[in-house]
N, C-alpha and C positions, 0 to 999 in steps of 0.2 A: 358510558363507555370507558373502558380501560385504555389508557394510552398504549400505543404499540410502536415499537422501534421501526422506523420507516426509512431513515436516511442517516448515513455516517458521512460527516463532512471533514475534509482536510484543508488546511490553509497552506498555500504553496507560494514560494518565492518566484519560481520560474515554471509557468504552466506547461510549456512545451516539454521541458526536461522531465517534469513529474509524470505527464501523460505518457511519454515515451517509456518510462520505467514500467508503468502499469500495463502498457500494451505488451511488453516483453513477458508479463505474467499471464497473458492470454485475454485480458479485458478488451472488448471491442469498443474502441473509442475513435470516432472519426478524426482524421488528421486535421481537418479544418477547425477543429475545436482548440488547437494549440494556441491560438491568439485570443481566445475568449477569456473574460474575467471570471466566469462561472461555468463549470461543466459538470454534468451529472450523467450517470448511466444507471439503468435498471438491471440488477443482477437476477439470475434465476431465483425464483421464489418471491420476487417483488421488492426486495430491499434495494435501496438506491445508495450509490456511492457518489459523493460530490467533491469537487475541488474548487476552491475560491482563492484568488490571488490576495496577497496581503493588502493591496490597494482596495480591493472590493470590501474586505472586512472593515478596514479603516474608514470607508465611506459612510458606514452606518454606526460604527463604534470607534470614534476617534481615539479613545484611550486604550485600544487594544495593543498589546505587546506580545511578541512571540514567547511561548513558554520556554523554560529552560530544562535541561536534562535530556538524557538519551536513554531509551526512546521515549518520545512524548506521548505517542499513541501506538497501538499495534493492531495490525490486520493479519489474519492467518489464512493461508491458501492451502487447501487439501490437494495433495499430489496423488497420482495413481499408484505410485510405488516408491519404496526407499530410493531406488536408482533415479527416479525422476526428481526427488528432493536434491540429490547430489548434482544432477545435470543442470537443473534450474539454477541452483546456487552458483555453479561454475559459470554458466552462461551470463548471469547478471554481474558477477564480480569480474569476469573476463571483459565485460562491456564497460568496466570502470565504476560500477556501483559498489558501495561499501558493504562488505561482509561484517557482521557483528559476532555471530557464533557459527563456526563451521559446522557442517552436518555431523550429527552424532546420534547414537542410539540412546534415546531417553529411557529412564527407568520405568516410565508409564506405558511403554510398549509402542513407541513411535520413533521413526527417523525424523529428526528435527533440525532445523537451521534457522538462523535469523539474519536478515539483511536490514539495511537502513535505506529508506527511500531518499530522494534528493533533499527532502526537508527534515530528515532525522527521525521520521516515524518508523517504528519497527514493523517489519514484514516477515512473518514466520512462514516457513514452508514445512509441511509435515505429511507423513504417510504412515499407516499402520505397518509394524514390523511383521514379517512372515505370517 
């Protein structure tokens, strides 16, 4: 059997803050998960997205250190329209999250923007232009 991508994992310093960010992007994550050391959700299509605290990772990999550079990883969220890219970017930066690239019309035919989640991972917002 060929290996299949099944889970994307992110390491987080503050579980509650990270989950709050992803809830604002529309992911359904129970609020009682905020205090857990490991959280995962199954996305449409079956792919899972998981968050682990740095303490959880260090519990089985004591030599683990946070990677450097920004962004360290990137997730991309499809929006319904170019206007939704702008509105979502404004909503999240207005809530105090870090914008990396303000919305712009990319040469490849998409409205595009990049935010950083609370742990420095890139979060792209995109929608087809016209």
